C-alpha positions in Angstrom: 38.6 184.6 -17.4 38.1 184.3 -20.6 33.6 184.4 -20.5 35.2 187.3 -17.7 36.7 189.1 -21.0 33.8 188.2 -23.1 31.1 189.7 -20.9 33.2 193.0 -20.2 33.7 193.3 -23.9 29.8 193.2 -25.3 29.0 194.9 -21.8 31.1 197.8 -22.6 29.9 198.6 -26.3 26.8 197.7 -25.3 27.3 201.1 -22.5 29.2 202.8 -26.2 25.9 202.3 -28.1 24.1 203.8 -25.3 26.3 206.6 -24.6 26.4 207.5 -28.7 21.8 206.7 -29.0 21.5 209.0 -26.2 23.3 211.7 -28.1 21.0 211.3 -31.2 18.4 211.6 -28.9 19.4 214.4 -27.8 21.0 216.0 -31.0 16.9 215.4 -32.5 15.7 217.3 -29.2 17.5 220.0 -29.3 16.8 220.7 -33.3 14.5 223.2 -35.3 13.7 220.1 -37.5 15.0 217.1 -38.1 17.7 218.0 -41.4 19.7 220.6 -39.1 19.6 217.2 -36.3 21.5 215.5 -39.2 23.3 217.8 -40.5 24.7 218.6 -36.4 25.1 214.5 -36.3 27.4 215.0 -39.6 28.9 218.0 -38.5 29.5 216.0 -34.8 30.4 211.9 -36.2 32.1 213.0 -39.2 34.6 210.2 -39.7 37.3 212.8 -41.8 37.6 214.5 -38.3 40.8 213.0 -36.8 40.2 214.0 -33.5 37.0 211.9 -33.6 38.4 209.1 -35.4 41.0 208.9 -33.0 38.3 209.6 -29.8 36.4 206.6 -30.6 39.5 203.8 -31.5 40.7 205.1 -28.4 37.2 204.6 -26.3 36.6 200.9 -28.4 40.3 199.7 -28.1 39.5 198.5 -24.2 36.5 196.5 -25.8 38.8 195.0 -28.8 41.2 193.9 -26.1 39.1 192.4 -24.1 38.1 190.4 -26.9 41.1 189.8 -28.5 42.7 188.5 -25.3 39.9 186.4 -24.7 39.8 184.6 -28.7 44.2 184.4 -27.6 43.2 182.6 -24.5 40.1 181.3 -25.7 42.8 179.5 -27.9 45.7 178.9 -26.5 43.8 176.6 -23.8 42.0 174.2 -26.6 46.3 173.4 -28.4 
């Protein structure tokens, strides 16, 4: 169970990293120049955008929760 939860957390994070990499690739491919692509990425991934920050946290919560539960089960099993 612990290994399954940890595997899920790593897989979820890996999929999200691939999605972000695909988005960055899309920004670069559809822009006229690299500065334009960087400007579009900065607007899309602005950490001060409340909606963006809440969305990132909400999407990462399953991975955080699975990892926290796996750690809690591991520590509880050893006592």
